[in-house]
C-alpha positions in Angstrom: -20.4 -76.8 23.4 -20.0 -75.6 19.0 -18.2 -71.9 18.5 -20.3 -70.1 16.3 -18.8 -69.0 13.0 -17.2 -66.1 13.0 -19.6 -63.4 10.5 -16.7 -60.7 10.6 -13.8 -60.1 13.3 -15.2 -56.3 13.6 -19.1 -54.7 14.9 -22.0 -54.4 13.5 -22.0 -50.3 13.3 -26.2 -50.2 13.5 -29.1 -47.9 13.7 -31.4 -48.7 15.8 -35.4 -47.1 16.1 -36.3 -46.7 20.8 -39.5 -49.0 21.2 -38.0 -51.6 17.6 -37.8 -55.5 19.1 -34.1 -56.6 17.1 -33.0 -60.3 16.6 -29.6 -61.2 16.4 -27.5 -63.5 15.0 -25.8 -65.9 17.4 -24.4 -69.0 14.9 -23.0 -66.6 12.6 -24.4 -68.2 9.3 -27.0 -65.5 8.9 -27.1 -63.9 5.0 -29.0 -60.5 6.9 -26.1 -60.3 9.0 -26.3 -59.1 12.4 -29.6 -60.7 12.6 -31.3 -63.7 12.7 -32.2 -64.8 8.7 -33.3 -68.9 11.0 -29.8 -70.5 9.6 -29.1 -71.2 12.9 -32.9 -74.0 12.9 -30.8 -77.5 13.9 -28.1 -76.2 15.9 -28.0 -74.9 19.5 -27.8 -72.1 19.1 -30.5 -69.2 19.1 -31.0 -65.5 18.0 -30.8 -62.7 20.4 -34.2 -60.3 21.6 -32.8 -56.4 22.2 -35.2 -54.5 22.4 -33.9 -50.8 21.7 -34.8 -47.8 24.8 -33.4 -45.0 22.5 -32.7 -44.6 18.8 -29.0 -44.7 18.7 -26.3 -46.3 17.0 -26.0 -49.9 18.5 -22.3 -51.9 18.0 -23.8 -55.2 17.5 -21.1 -58.4 18.0 -19.6 -60.2 14.5 -17.2 -62.4 15.4 -19.8 -63.9 17.5 -17.8 -64.6 20.6 -19.2 -61.3 22.8 -19.5 -61.5 26.8 -22.4 -59.5 26.1 -24.7 -60.7 23.8 -25.9 -59.3 21.5 -23.4 -56.3 21.6 -19.7 -55.9 21.4 -17.5 -56.4 23.9 -14.3 -56.4 21.8 -13.8 -60.1 21.7 -12.9 -59.9 18.6 -9.6 -58.9 19.4 -8.5 -61.8 20.6 -9.3 -63.8 17.6 
């Protein structure tokens, strides 16, 4: 498996709305980080769907190496 591009070595803090669906970029190539813009096409990567259960601040992974996609698990601290 190919490693994703590291978009940044820190999470993206995003205000999400309850009931709204977001598509997190897993490849790291999107110019609309942390969200998918279709840049993964032709690769083995696919966006990860996230539906907010409540309106709050979510920390989406920026390094793309999380084991809890799409949320940050601190993996960027080991890169």
